[in-house]
N, C-alpha and C positions, 0 to 999 in steps of 0.2 A: 564320498559320493562322487568326487571327480574322477577317480580312478575307475569306478563302475561304468561312467557315461562314456569315459574315454575307451574302455575296452569293448562296449556296445557299438561306439561309433565306428571304431576300428574295424570291427567284424563285419557291421553293416556296410561299409565302404568296399572291403574285399568282396563280399557276396554281390554287391551292385557291379564291380568290376568284372567279376566272373560272368555276369549276364551278357556284358559286352563280348566276352571271350567266346561264350557258346553261342552267341548269334553269329559272330565271324566265322566259327566252326560249321554251323548249320547251313549258312548261306554263302555258297561257293562264289557267285558273281560278287557280292558285296566284298567277301574277303580279297578276291584279286583286284577289284577297283580300289579298294582301301590302300592296298600295297603300293598300287601304281600312284596313287595320290600322294602318299608318304614320300614317293621317291621324287616326283616333280616338283612338290611343294619344298621339299628340302633343298632342291637344286636352285630353285626360284631366290630363296633368300641371300644367297651368296651375292647374285648381282644386285640385289636391293641394297646392301651395305655398301657394295662398290659404288653404286651410282651416286648416293648422297655423300660418301666420302670425295667422289670425283668433283661434286658441285662445290663442297666446301673448300676443297683444295684450290679450285678455280675463283673463291671468293665471289661468288654470285650473290645478288641481293636477296633478301628475304621473300621477295614476291616471285624470284625465279624458283626458289625452293618449294614454295607453296603452290606453284604452278605445276612443277614437276610431280609434286604429290597429287594434286589433282588430275592430271593426265592419266594415272593409274586407274581412274574410275570415269573419266569422259567417254572413252571408247565403248565401255559397257552400256552407257546412257545412249549414245547415237545408235547403235545397232540393236537395242532392246525391241523397239517397235516391229522389227521382222525377224528378229532371231528365233522367237517363239514359234513363229510359223515355220520356219526352217527346220527348226528341230521336230516339230510334228509331222514333217513331209520327208525327212531323210533318216536313213538307218543310223542309229546312236554310234556304233563302233566305227563306220566309216566318216561319219563327221569328226569324231573325237581325234581319229588318227590324222586327218588333214589339219586339224588345229595344232596338234602338237608338232606336225613339220614346221608350221609358220613360227612357233616358238623356237624351234631349233636355229632356224636360219636369221631370224630377227635377234637372237640373243649373241650369235656369232659376229653379227654386223658392229655390236656394240664395242668390239675391239678396235674400231675405226676411229672412236670418239677420243679426241685426247687434247683438244684445245677449245678455248671458250668460241671459238669462230664454228665449231662443231656441234653447237647447242641445238640447231636445227635438225641435225641428224639424230642427236640423242632423243630430243621431243618425238620425233617421227617413229623412232624404234621402239621407245616406250608405249606409244599409242598404239603401235601394231600388236606388240607383245600382249599387252593388256586387253585389246580386242579379242585376241586369240584364247587368252587364259579365262576371260570372262565367259565367252562363248562356251569353252569347255566346260566350265564350273556349271553354268545353266543347264547344259546338256545333261551332266551327270546329276544334277539335282531334280530334274524333271524324269530321269529314268529310275531313281530309287523308288518312287511310289508305284512304279509299275512291277516291281519285283517284292515289295513290303507295303504294309499297312499298319495302322494303329500304335501300339507299343513298340512293335519292331521298327516301324519307320522313326519313330522318336529317337530310339536307341542309335540307329543308323545315322541319323542326323547329329547326334551327339558324338557319334565315333567319328564322324566327317570333322566336326568341330575340334575334337581332340587331336587328331592327326593334323590339321591345320596348325594348332597351337603347338604341338609338338616339334613338327618341322620348324615352325616359327622360332621356337625356343632354341632348339640345337643349331639350326641352320643360321640365324642371326649371331648366336655367341660364337660358333666355329668360324663363320665368315668374318667376323671382326678380327680374329687372329690370323685369317688367311690372307685379307687384305693387308694386314699390319706387316706380316712376316715375307709373303709372296707377290703383293702387289695386286692391283685392281683388275688388270687383264686377266690374270690367273683365275679370279673369281668368276669371270664371264666365260673363261673356258669350261670350269668345272659346271657352271650352271648348264652349259648347252649340252655337255655329256650327260648330266642327269636326265634332261629331255631326250636323248637319244635311247637311254636305257629304259624310260618310260615307254617311249614309242614302241620298242621291241617287246616289252612284257604286253602291253595293250593288244600288240597285234597277234599274240597266241592265245589271248581270251576269247571264248567262245561265248558271246553274251545273248542268251537265249530268252528274249521276251517278243512278246506279240506286238508286231509293228504293222499297222493299218495306215498305208500312205493316203492322206486326205486328196479327195478329187477337187477340193476348191482351190482357187487361186489364193496366193498370198494375201492379196488385198482382201478377197473375200473372208479368209480366216480372220484378219485383223477385224474386220466389221462384225464377224460373228461374235469375237471375244467381247468386244466393246458392249453388244446388244447382253451378253451374260452378264457382265459386270453391272451393267444398269438394272438388270432383273434382280442381282444378288449383291447389293451394294456393301454387305459385311466384308467380302473379300477385298473391297478396296480399303476398308477402314484396317484389316489385317495387314495388308501391305505397307500402309502408311505407319502402322505400329512398328513393323519390323524395321522400317528406315529410320526409326531413331537409333537404332545400333549403328548406324552409319556415322554418328557423332564421334565414335571412338576412332575416326581416321587421323590418328595422331602422328603420323610420319613427319609432317612439316614441323609440327611442335616441337617433336623430340630433336630434329636436327637443329632447330634453333636454340634450343636447350643447351645442346652439346657447344654450340659455337659460341653463347653467350656466357655460359657459367662454367663449363669444363675443359673447353679446348686448351686452356694455357697450361694445364698440367697432366693432362692424358690424352693419349692419341686418339683422333677423331674416331677412326674406325672401331677401336676398342669401346669408346663411351657408347657409340651407337649401338653396337653388338650387345652390350651388356644390359642397356636401357630396355632394348626391344626383348631380349631374351627374359628378362626380369618380369615384365608384364605379360609375356607369353607363359612363363611359369604359372602365374594365375589363371591363364587361360585354360590349361591342362588341368589344373587342381580343382577349379570351380565346379564342373559338371560332376566330379567325382563325389563331391560333398553334397551338392545341390540338386543333382539329378533326380533322387529318390523322393526330394522333399516338394520339388516344384508341382505346382498345379495351376489352374485358372486363377483363383482368388489369390494366390501368393506371387503371381508374377508382378503386380503393382509394387510389392515391397521389394523385390529385385530392382526396380528402376529408381526406387528410393535410395537403396544401399549403393547402386552404381553412382549416383549423384554425389554422394557423401565420399565416397572412394576417391572420386576425382577432385573433389574440394581439399581433401587431406593430401593429395599429391601436388595440388597448387601451393598449399602451406609450406611443404617439405622441399620445393623445387630447387632452393639454393644448395642444399646440401646433396653431394652426387649420392653417398651412402644411403642416406635417408629417402633420397628419390628413388634408388634401386628397390627398396623395400615397400615404398609407397605404390610403386609400379606393379608389385606383385597383387596388391590389394585392387588396383584398379582392374587389373584383367580377371581377377576371380569371379565377378558377376557378368562378365560380358558373354563369354561362350553360352551360359545358360539362356540369357537373354535371346541371343542370336538363333540357338538351335530350338529352343521352344516355341517363339514366334513364327519360326520358318515352318515348324510342324504343323502348328495351328492352322495355317495357310493351307498347307498341303491337305490337311484332313477336312477342310471346310470347303472344297471345291471339287467339280466333277472331273473325273479322270480324263475325259476328253479334252480338257483346256490346260492340262499339267503344264506343257512345254511353253504355252504362249502367257499364261498368268504367272509362272516362276521366272519367266524374262521380264515381264512387267514389274514384277516384284523386286528382282535385281536392279532393274533400271531405277526405280525410287530408291533403294538402298544406295546406290552409286551417285545419285543425284545429292542426297544427305551427305555422303562421304566428300564429294567434290565441293558443295558450298562450305563444309567444315574446314576443307584445306585452304579454301580460297579465303575465307574469313580469317583464318589465322595469319594468312599472309598480308591482307588488308590491315588488319589491326596491328600487328607488329611494325609495319611500316609507318602507321600512324602513330608510333612509339607508345601504344599501349602495351603494359607488362605482360609477359608470358603467363604469370599468376592470374592477373585479371582475364585473360582470354581463356584460361582452363577453367576458371570460374563459371564462365558464360556457358562452357559447355556443359558442366555439371547441371546448370539450370534446365537446359534442354531435357536431361532424363527425368527431372522432377515433373516436368510439363508431361512427358510420356506416360509417367504413373497414373496422372489424372485422366489421361485420354484413354488408357486402357480400362480404367474403372467405368468410364462411360460407357465404352464398347461393351462391356460385361452386362451393363444395366439394360442396354437400348437393343443389343443384338443377340440372335440366337446362335451362340459360340458352343460347339460340341467340345466337352472336356474329353483330353487325350487318354484318359484311364478310366 
């Protein structure tokens, strides 16, 4: 019986993966944007491991590590109120190229950070880099509904998530070895070169989408968006639902785990890379297994499974190898939650508001991730155990399950399939 089930599941997964491949073959813009995404995201993780390795080498406090993690999200929060209006007013390719230039120069300037007295520069560059990256991401996510819809849009979001996870997996693992063997500055240079390559690829892409520049002022567009959200509050609830996935902002937690439990017997950069890579492996595998199964009624169960996976991780945290295995389980449900809740929002709003509402959605997600990072730092400083902190995060997903159940009962949410 198990053998029959295994064979069916195996061939079903192959067929499901083939749907991704066929979509990429048939949609030229999506295919090119996905490859550019793979290049730029892969480069970004080199500097991510290097930054946290640098901080641990400088022996900074838990609060500094948590604040650094939070900075990855704060920029996106501050710019969200107007970024969506800009996206709906500027041609996407021109905007995305400008943002990649900011990424290139801010990454190269990280080479100047070498001492604890340079923390102000590190914080400034992280803020600028993540502002550009967040803006780029929101621009791309508001572009997808203009070229795809329905099931294709959901699969495009899943492809986006898989690429992010694959880049994260390989990038984190490889960068751990690069930082260990060649040093932190080499990682920064490789990161910048990846962005340069991504800029060149995007420059060659002909993005053919209808672009109607709004005649309204940015302030007028913001007021119009709030009026829309007031008339259709289901969009607000879907944005809040997606924000629960921000609880998986584990960068600070992983860095503190390495410092507290593993640094005495394994190189910091290697431990960081392997832990992040293990979770990202789960992020890649999850949608391949769950993508054909998920629907509106089953999302609640994914929230519950995510909570239990995080609690398993908390229980096994002391042992490095068991923690690696638990990290895969933690990542397994996250991508499906992220892509499905994102697609639900895109499918349940008017096309006119894509850029603005996607920007506000990202803002709420980033607020959730920021508060999670800061909470980790505060609780760790107050001597709460990392296991307890992780358990609290798991409770958040249990709350998300009941919240989505309420949304389905009280709001008119369209099924994706």
